[in-house]
C-alpha positions as CSV (number, residue, x, y, z in Angstrom):
1,M,0.1,-0.1,0.0
2,T,1.3,3.4,-0.8
3,N,1.7,6.1,1.6
4,N,-1.0,8.2,-0.3
5,A,-3.6,5.4,-0.2
6,R,-2.8,4.8,3.4
7,W,-3.0,8.3,4.5
8,T,-6.3,8.8,2.4
9,I,-8.1,5.8,4.0
10,F,-6.8,7.0,7.2
11,G,-8.3,10.7,6.6
12,A,-11.7,9.0,5.4
13,L,-12.1,6.6,8.3
14,L,-11.4,9.5,10.6
15,A,-13.8,11.9,8.9
16,I,-16.6,9.1,8.9
17,N,-15.9,8.6,12.8
18,I,-16.2,12.3,13.5
19,V,-19.4,12.9,11.5
20,S,-21.0,9.8,12.9
21,N,-20.1,11.0,16.3
22,V,-21.7,14.4,15.7
23,A,-24.6,13.4,13.6
24,L,-25.6,10.0,15.5
25,R,-24.9,11.2,19.1
26,G,-26.2,8.8,21.7
27,T,-27.4,6.2,19.6
28,W,-26.2,2.6,19.2
29,Y,-25.4,3.3,15.4
30,E,-22.6,5.7,16.7
31,I,-21.1,3.1,18.9
32,V,-20.8,0.5,15.8
33,I,-19.7,3.0,13.5
34,S,-17.1,4.3,15.9
35,A,-15.8,0.9,16.8
36,V,-15.5,-0.1,13.1
37,T,-13.8,3.0,11.8
38,G,-11.5,3.0,15.0
39,L,-10.4,-0.3,14.5
40,G,-9.8,0.8,10.8
41,V,-7.7,3.6,11.9
42,I,-5.8,1.5,14.4
43,A,-5.0,-1.0,11.4
44,V,-3.8,1.7,9.1
45,V,-1.4,3.0,11.5
46,I,-0.1,-0.5,12.5
47,D,0.2,-1.4,8.9
48,Y,2.4,1.9,8.4
49,L,4.6,1.1,11.5
50,V,5.1,-2.4,10.4
51,R,5.2,-2.2,6.8
52,G,5.6,1.5,5.8
53,R,8.9,2.2,7.5
54,G,10.6,-0.8,6.2
55,H,9.9,0.2,2.7
56,E,11.2,3.7,3.0
57,R,14.6,2.5,3.9
């Protein structure tokens, strides 16, 4: 995965998380969307730390 794709996915997931937290405040949809997008953001960061730095060297 290229850095551009990685950070585009990161930004999209973060934006979806923020919008859902504002729009769906206090509903169970917010919890589900926050959990899924949060896991996605963590996965992108882990991918960067594990594989991204190795490709830059």
